[in-house]
ROLOLO-642724 format. One record per residue (C-alpha): residue number from 0; residue in three letters; x, y, z. Coordinates in steps of 0.001 Angstrom, whole numbers, always signed. Layout:
N
+-----+------+---------+---------+---------+
: seq : type :      c1 :      c2 :      c3 :
+-----+------+---------+---------+---------+
: NUM :  ALA :       X :       Y :       Z :
...
+-----+------+---------+---------+---------+
END
This chain:
102
+-----+------+---------+---------+---------+
: seq : type :      c1 :      c2 :      c3 :
+-----+------+---------+---------+---------+
:   0 :  MET :  +71411 :  +83874 : +199178 :
:   1 :  LEU :  +71571 :  +80168 : +198282 :
:   2 :  GLU :  +69112 :  +77813 : +199843 :
:   3 :  LEU :  +71756 :  +75113 : +200377 :
:   4 :  ARG :  +69266 :  +72297 : +199708 :
:   5 :  PRO :  +69825 :  +69274 : +201925 :
:   6 :  SER :  +70012 :  +66415 : +199383 :
:   7 :  CYS :  +70505 :  +65282 : +195793 :
:   8 :  GLU :  +67308 :  +65660 : +193778 :
:   9 :  HIS :  +67964 :  +62355 : +191988 :
:  10 :  CYS :  +69381 :  +59855 : +194504 :
:  11 :  ALA :  +68510 :  +61645 : +197807 :
:  12 :  LYS :  +72138 :  +61524 : +199031 :
:  13 :  PRO :  +72479 :  +63900 : +201990 :
:  14 :  LEU :  +74327 :  +67089 : +201048 :
:  15 :  PRO :  +74894 :  +69019 : +204276 :
:  16 :  PRO :  +75978 :  +72624 : +204037 :
:  17 :  HIS :  +79687 :  +71696 : +204299 :
:  18 :  SER :  +79505 :  +69087 : +201569 :
:  19 :  THR :  +82002 :  +69381 : +198727 :
:  20 :  GLU :  +79943 :  +66880 : +196739 :
:  21 :  ALA :  +77026 :  +69257 : +196100 :
:  22 :  ARG :  +76580 :  +70596 : +192569 :
:  23 :  ILE :  +74152 :  +73335 : +191529 :
:  24 :  CYS :  +72924 :  +74926 : +188293 :
:  25 :  SER :  +72041 :  +78612 : +187968 :
:  26 :  TYR :  +68532 :  +77880 : +189220 :
:  27 :  GLU :  +69991 :  +76113 : +192255 :
:  28 :  CYS :  +68835 :  +72661 : +191186 :
:  29 :  THR :  +70980 :  +70493 : +193492 :
:  30 :  PHE :  +72521 :  +67129 : +192732 :
:  31 :  CYS :  +75498 :  +65156 : +194024 :
:  32 :  ALA :  +78693 :  +65056 : +192001 :
:  33 :  THR :  +78228 :  +61372 : +191164 :
:  34 :  CYS :  +74744 :  +61928 : +189683 :
:  35 :  VAL :  +75983 :  +64980 : +187712 :
:  36 :  GLU :  +78836 :  +62979 : +186230 :
:  37 :  THR :  +77250 :  +59532 : +185693 :
:  38 :  VAL :  +73544 :  +60209 : +185141 :
:  39 :  LEU :  +73209 :  +63787 : +183990 :
:  40 :  GLY :  +76363 :  +64322 : +181974 :
:  41 :  ASN :  +76584 :  +67897 : +183313 :
:  42 :  VAL :  +73217 :  +68772 : +181768 :
:  43 :  CYS :  +70545 :  +69950 : +184270 :
:  44 :  PRO :  +67367 :  +68006 : +183657 :
:  45 :  ASN :  +65319 :  +71056 : +184602 :
:  46 :  CYS :  +66942 :  +73906 : +182656 :
:  47 :  ALA :  +69646 :  +72315 : +180443 :
:  48 :  GLY :  +72342 :  +74398 : +182134 :
:  49 :  GLY :  +75620 :  +73082 : +183470 :
:  50 :  PHE :  +76644 :  +72485 : +187070 :
:  51 :  THR :  +79206 :  +73977 : +189397 :
:  52 :  PRO :  +80361 :  +73075 : +192890 :
:  53 :  ARG :  +78049 :  +74639 : +195490 :
:  54 :  PRO :  +79829 :  +77188 : +197694 :
:  55 :  ILE :  +80304 :  +76472 : +201393 :
:  56 :  ARG :  +78642 :  +78929 : +203745 :
:  57 :  PRO :  +80945 :  +79652 : +206700 :
:  58 :  ALA :  +79959 :  +77872 : +209908 :
:  59 :  ARG :  +81576 :  +80564 : +212026 :
:  60 :  ASN :  +80741 :  +84250 : +212242 :
:  61 :  TRP :  +83940 :  +85696 : +210783 :
:  62 :  LYS :  +82429 :  +88987 : +209669 :
:  63 :  GLY :  +79069 :  +90721 : +209589 :
:  64 :  ASP :  +76834 :  +87860 : +210718 :
:  65 :  ASN :  +77291 :  +86080 : +207390 :
:  66 :  TYR :  +77317 :  +82491 : +208544 :
:  67 :  LEU :  +75196 :  +79364 : +208994 :
:  68 :  GLY :  +74105 :  +80331 : +212482 :
:  69 :  LYS :  +72272 :  +83391 : +211160 :
:  70 :  ASP :  +71339 :  +82063 : +207709 :
:  71 :  PRO :  +70896 :  +78287 : +208113 :
:  72 :  ALA :  +70795 :  +75831 : +205224 :
:  73 :  GLY :  +67463 :  +74866 : +203752 :
:  74 :  THR :  +65555 :  +71846 : +205053 :
:  75 :  ARG :  +62998 :  +71446 : +202273 :
:  76 :  VAL :  +63783 :  +68340 : +200232 :
:  77 :  LYS :  +63202 :  +68460 : +196467 :
:  78 :  GLN :  +63071 :  +64886 : +195253 :
:  79 :  ARG :  +62821 :  +64709 : +191498 :
:  80 :  PRO :  +64450 :  +61483 : +190291 :
:  81 :  VAL :  +65571 :  +61539 : +186686 :
:  82 :  ASP :  +64677 :  +58838 : +184163 :
:  83 :  PRO :  +68174 :  +58082 : +182846 :
:  84 :  ALA :  +66956 :  +56942 : +179418 :
:  85 :  ALA :  +64716 :  +59969 : +178902 :
:  86 :  HIS :  +67460 :  +62297 : +180108 :
:  87 :  ALA :  +70028 :  +60741 : +177767 :
:  88 :  GLY :  +67714 :  +61533 : +174820 :
:  89 :  PHE :  +67133 :  +65083 : +176037 :
:  90 :  ALA :  +70782 :  +65773 : +176731 :
:  91 :  ALA :  +72259 :  +64105 : +173646 :
:  92 :  ALA :  +72343 :  +67256 : +171491 :
:  93 :  ILE :  +73105 :  +69553 : +174398 :
:  94 :  ARG :  +75985 :  +67926 : +176223 :
:  95 :  THR :  +78495 :  +68683 : +173475 :
:  96 :  ILE :  +77773 :  +72383 : +173839 :
:  97 :  PRO :  +79776 :  +73953 : +176702 :
:  98 :  PRO :  +77433 :  +75194 : +179473 :
:  99 :  GLU :  +78522 :  +78815 : +178965 :
: 100 :  LYS :  +77267 :  +78633 : +175335 :
: 101 :  ARG :  +73934 :  +76871 : +175874 :
+-----+------+---------+---------+---------+
END
């Protein structure tokens, strides 16, 4: 199950479990939509994958104890600010390749 990390790894913006601004890569690196669009160019600085909106875990127990009350969001902050200039160099050749073909 997803950790649902609490904040953007670059700018530290809070990303609570119900946030529609959270973006994750396949390794669950977590960034806010603004950083993904303006700093990262949809290229994960850790794996070079693309990003997708993070799913919302239900707050209410609708079925089978699959909800935040039983499986709470993560609290461990991963703060790894990206050097925009270094990332631009890294991502230059990659960003033109669709994430599903990287």
